[in-house]
N, C-alpha and C positions, 0 to 999 in steps of 0.2 A: 431513347431518350424523347420525352416529353418535349413535342415542338411548341416556345413560348409566345404567347400575343405582343406582335412588339407595339408598343405605344409611346407616341410621341409627348412631352409636354408645351404648350407655348404659355408661357409667361409662369415664370419660378418667385412668382409673390408669396402673400404669406399662406393665401387657399393653394396656390401652385405647388409649395415645400407640402403641404397633406395629403395634396394628390400621389407625389413622389414618397413620402411614407406609406400611403395605401398601395400603390407600384409596390412597394421593397416586402411587403405583407405578403403577397400572394406569391407562390412558386412557380404558377403557367404564364406569368404576365412579367415582364422586363422593360424597364424603360429604354424607350431607341433613340432618343436625342431630346435636349433643352434648349427650346428658342427664347430668347430674350433681349430685348437690345441692350439691356444693362451688361458691362463685361464682369460685374460680380458672378454672374449666373455661370460663368465658366466653371467658377469652383465648384459650383453645384454641379454641374456634368462631371466635373473629375470625379468629383467624392462616389457618384453612380456611376464611373466605366463606363462614360457614354461623351459623344460628343456636344459641342454647343453651337447652335446658331444665330446670328443675327436675323432673320426673316423665317418665314414658315417657307415661302419658294427656296430657300439655299436648303434648307430641311429635307422637303419633298426630292428635290436634285438627286440629295446624294444619301438618303437614306430606303429603304424598304421597311414601310410599318402598314401596322393592319388596322391603325386608327389614334385619334390627337386630341385630348384634354386642353380646350382654349380657356383658362385662366386668366386671360387677360381684363383690362378695364373695357367694362362695357361697349363703348365708342368703336372699339376693334371688333368686336365678334363676328359682324353680319360679314364684312370683307377678308378675314383670317376664315372663317367657314367655309367661304364660298371658292376659297382655293383650295382647299380640302375637298368638298365636296364636287369640286371639278374633275378632278384626279380621283373621284368614285375613293374616296377615305372616310368612314363615317368617323362623327366626332361626339365628343362629348363636350355640352359649351355650357360653361357656367351660369346661372341665373343672374340678370333676364336673357332671355334668348337674345335678344339684340336691342338696339337703344332704341326704335321706336317698331311697332306693331308693322310699320311700312317695309322695313328692311326684312322683319321676320315673316312677312309673308312670303317676299320676293327669295327668301333661302331656303323657304318649307316647301313653296312649287319650286326650285332649282331639284333641293333632295328629291322630293317624292317621282320627278321627272325622269332623274336618271337612278331611281330605286337606292339612294344613301340613306344610310338610317343617320340620325340625329336623336339622341340622349342627352338631354337638359338636366345641368344639376341640381335639380329640386330634391336635395338629397335627403332631407326628412322623410321623403315617402320610404325609402331602404329602412327606417329605422325601424326595431322591433317595437318601441311604442308603438306609431302608428300603423304598420302591421294588424299589430292585436288591434286597434281602435277599429281598423276597416274590416277586419273580421267579425266584435262586435255587432258594426251596426248592417254590414248583410245578413249578420243570422237574425235579425229582429226582434233584438232586445231591447231595442228602445221604441219600437214600433213606427208608425209615423215620424219622421223629425219634421219638428215643428219650429224650434229657435237655435240658435248657434250666436256667443260669443268667441273673439277670437284678439287675444290681448297681446302688444308686443311693445313693453315698456324698459327702457334703461339709458343711462348717461354715457354717453361716448363722450373720452374726454380730448382736451384740445390737440392732443399730440397725431391724435387719431386724423384730424383733418390736415395740421400740419406734415404728415408726412407724404400725402398726394394730393396736390392743389384740385384733381378733380373731383374729391369729394366735397368741394365745395360750392360745382355747381350747379347748376337748376338740372334737374334730373336726376342727382347723383344722392336724395336726400334720404329719408327712411322708407317716404315712399314707394320707393321703387328699389333702391338698396336691399332691406330688411321686410316691409309688409308683404314683399311676393312670393317670400316664404309662405308665409300664414294664408294668404289668400288662394297657393295652390293645395295648402291643405284642406281648404273651405272646399274648393271645386270635389279634389278627390275625395274629401269625409262625405261631403254635404251635396253633392250634385253640382250641374252650371248655374253659375250665377246669370242674372240674365240681365238686371238693371240696376242701378247703383245712386244715393246721394250721397254727398259728401261734404264737409267743411276740411279745411288746413289752414296751420297759423305759418307765418312765415320765420325764418331764424332769427333769434334776437342775439344768433352771435354775430351779425353781418353779411351769414353767405348767401348763394343765388336759392337756395333750395328750403324747402320747408324743415319743421322740425316738429311739428306734430301735424295728425290728422286723422279724419273719425270718417265712418261711410256707416251707409245701411245697406245690404246687399238683399236683392229679390231671387231669389233660388230657383229655377226651371221647376221645381216639384212643389212651388208654394211656399216652402220654410222663410223666415226671413232671418235676416243674421245682421252683426254688428262687428265691426272691426275698429281697434285704435291703437296708434302708432307714434311712437317719440323716443327723440335719441335724446330729450335732454329731459330725461324722469328719472329718478332714483327709485328704483323699484325691482321687487321679486318675480312679479308676474310677465316675466318672457320666456321664449323657449330656451334660451341659452342657459338660463339659470334655474330652470326648473326640470331641462329633462335629463343634464347630467350629460348630454352627448358628447362637449368638447372640454376637456380638463381645464382649461387654460380660463375658466370659466367658473366664479364661486358658485357653489349649488343652493338650493334652498330647497323647503320641504311644501311650494306654494304650486299654485296650477297657471296655466296660463289658457285655456281653452276650456269651452263649456257648449257641449250639445245637447238639447234636449228634446225629448220626443215622447209620445202619447202612451206609453210604456214605460221608460225610463229616463236618465239620462247620466253621462257620461262626460268625468271629468280628466282632463289629460294635462301633464303626463302622466298624474298614477292610477289611469286608468279605473277608475271606482267605477262602478256600474250602479246606481240609483236606483229601488225599485222599491214596490208594494204588491205583496200577494195580494191574490183575489182582484174584485175590481178596483181601481185608483181609485182614491179619494183622499183630499188633504185632511181629513181629519184619522186617517189611519196611519201608524207609524212607519216610517221609511228606515230602506236599510239597503245594506253595500255589500257588494263585494267585487275583488278583482283580481285577476289572473298574475299569474308568476311567469314572468318570460327570461328569454335569453337575451341577454345585451351584447350586442357585435357591433363595433362601429359602421356607423351607414357608410361612412366615405368607404370602406375596403368594402363592404359588400356593394356600395355602387359600381367601383371598381370592378369589382367580381363580375356583376351583371352588364360591363361596359363590354368586357372580353368574351361572351358571351352572345353580345350583338354586333361584335365586327366577324365574329366568326359566319355570323348568319342563323345559329341556333336558337334566339328568341329575339321579340320585339321588342324595342324601349318602355321601361315603364312611365317615361315621362319620355313621351314622344316629342318632334320639333312642335305638331300643332296643339301637344299641350300647354309647353312655353310658351306658345303663341298668344292661348285663350287666357292664362294668366296674364300675361304682360298687357293683354287689351283689359282687363279688369284695372288693373292699374291706371291705364291708359283713361279710363272713364270716369276711376274716384277722383284724378285729378280734372279733369274737364266739369265733372259735377261741380268740384270745389270751386272750379274759374266761374260755370255758367251759375250758380246757386240755383240748379234745378237738374231732376231727374234724367238721366242717361242710362240709352240701353248699350249695353257691349258689345251686342252683334255689329254695333256699325263701324268698329274698329276692325274686325276681321275682314 
């Protein structure tokens, strides 16, 4: 009989339940335990034939596990991850990796010193759409990337905030909670971001966080980019509504990302590669082609990947340092908005 990878879940909220569903899709992984301070999580554990614990320490004392998924509020990530890493347990940490780059650097350094892998939950990298986009870019089909735009507009209802007070606090706005996904993909597809300029707009709902942010990005390779995020815009132009990744969101046939090069341009998620035959010329006709891809739930693919990381078979697709770099861009954007000046991302790492 094949030995199963035993993975514990810490945090049985909305995303945590999706991780449980992903585990249950894979025959080589089993849920080793559920950790959550809310007693309602006991029912979830019972339904999945495992034990419920109120703390990570308690779970690690009682269970032999190969890895842990941390799907708790961001302010708990650093402490819970450190507990696991100190026990040499690989972790899959939901994004952002920690509440601050200071915490993130300490965690990444500890994990590196102990040679314990960290996989950060930027699950979109595991999506077939993004994997194909990466292939197209790496193939040279776009030529030299010149510019890119990443759009993230949607409207969160009041009940979203009422269910969890931390969502109303400073640092829990769409800049860190949502845009960090798009920033991670900007880095993955276009290269490292070296400096930013930005503006934010405070919440009209009266919360501590922002509800609109926009930034200009300068990439290491010289390309320029722009990002725009808001959780108070009625719009079809966000990854959630265009990628058909999660059926809970109504889908549209629109796009949310544009990447332009001197040989062609790519729109995402429809993966239309726009190009001209012969020498590029704005007077010449432009056409497109797009590949067909196999759609697989990226959370299932991520969990499968994590099991292989836990076994030492592969390195994390999104390492702790990757997660730290994406968080550094977010902190740089927030600083640029406060200071109304260009900010160097490297200062936060």
